[in-house]
matplotlib code that plots the C-alpha trace (Angstrom):
import matplotlib.pyplot as plt

x = [0.0, 1.4, 1.5, 0.2, 1.9, 0.5, -2.5, 0.2, 1.2, -2.4, -2.8, 0.2, -1.4, -4.6, -2.8, -1.0, -4.2, -5.4, -7.2, -4.2, -3.7, -7.0, -6.9, -4.8, -4.7, -3.1, -3.2, -3.4, -1.9, -4.6, -7.5, -7.2, -6.8, -8.3, -8.8, -9.4, -10.9, -10.8, -14.0, -13.8, -16.7, -19.5, -21.6, -24.0, -24.4, -25.1, -27.7, -29.5, -29.6, -31.1, -33.7, -34.8, -35.0, -36.8, -35.7, -32.1, -32.6, -34.3, -31.2, -28.7, -30.7, -31.1, -27.3, -26.3, -28.8, -27.3, -23.7, -24.6, -25.9, -22.6, -23.8, -21.3, -17.5, -15.4, -12.8, -10.2, -11.6, -11.6, -8.1, -7.2, -9.0, -6.4, -3.4, -0.1, -1.5, -4.0, -1.4, 0.5]
y = [0.0, 3.4, 6.4, 9.4, 12.8, 15.0, 15.6, 15.2, 11.7, 10.7, 11.7, 9.6, 6.5, 7.2, 7.9, 4.5, 2.5, 0.3, -3.0, -5.0, -2.6, -1.8, -1.7, 0.6, 0.8, 3.8, 5.9, 9.6, 10.5, 12.1, 11.0, 7.0, 4.2, 4.2, 1.6, 2.9, 0.6, 1.4, 0.2, 0.5, 2.6, 0.6, 3.0, 0.5, -0.9, 2.6, 3.4, -0.1, 0.4, 3.8, 2.6, -0.3, 2.0, 5.4, 6.4, 6.0, 8.2, 11.0, 10.6, 11.1, 14.2, 15.9, 15.2, 16.9, 19.8, 20.3, 20.2, 22.9, 25.1, 24.7, 22.3, 19.6, 19.7, 17.5, 15.3, 17.6, 20.4, 17.9, 17.3, 21.0, 21.5, 19.4, 21.1, 19.9, 20.1, 17.6, 14.9, 15.6]
z = [0.1, -1.1, 0.9, -1.1, 0.0, -2.7, -5.3, -7.9, -6.4, -6.5, -10.3, -11.1, -9.3, -11.5, -14.8, -14.4, -14.1, -16.8, -17.3, -15.9, -13.1, -12.1, -8.2, -6.3, -2.4, -0.8, 2.4, 2.9, 6.3, 8.3, 6.2, 6.0, 3.7, 0.2, -2.5, -6.1, -8.6, -12.2, -14.0, -17.6, -19.3, -21.2, -22.8, -24.0, -20.6, -19.1, -22.0, -21.5, -17.8, -18.1, -20.7, -18.3, -15.3, -15.8, -12.2, -13.1, -16.2, -13.9, -11.4, -14.2, -15.5, -12.0, -11.4, -14.7, -13.9, -10.5, -11.8, -14.4, -11.6, -9.8, -7.1, -7.7, -8.5, -10.9, -9.9, -11.1, -8.8, -5.9, -6.4, -6.6, -3.3, -1.5, 0.2, 1.4, 5.0, 4.0, 3.3, 6.7]

ax = plt.figure().add_subplot(projection="3d")
ax.plot(x, y, z, "-o")
ax.set_aspect("equal")
plt.show()
């Protein structure tokens, strides 16, 4: 298990992930232990799930609307919000 000391180091872990290296375990001092799992996108699967479940489609639309209104943040913005003190 690796110890992540910065957001750049976390991004390095993420960038190195692929289908053969799809699980990464790491710890952030002061935050805890994390397991990151890469799940390859399967657009057809998501589309068929939405078609089968109208509530899921509604949830996707609501989520998109909330993001457009600024009520959510992207992963990149989340990573930018970390400072060095978060890793000490």
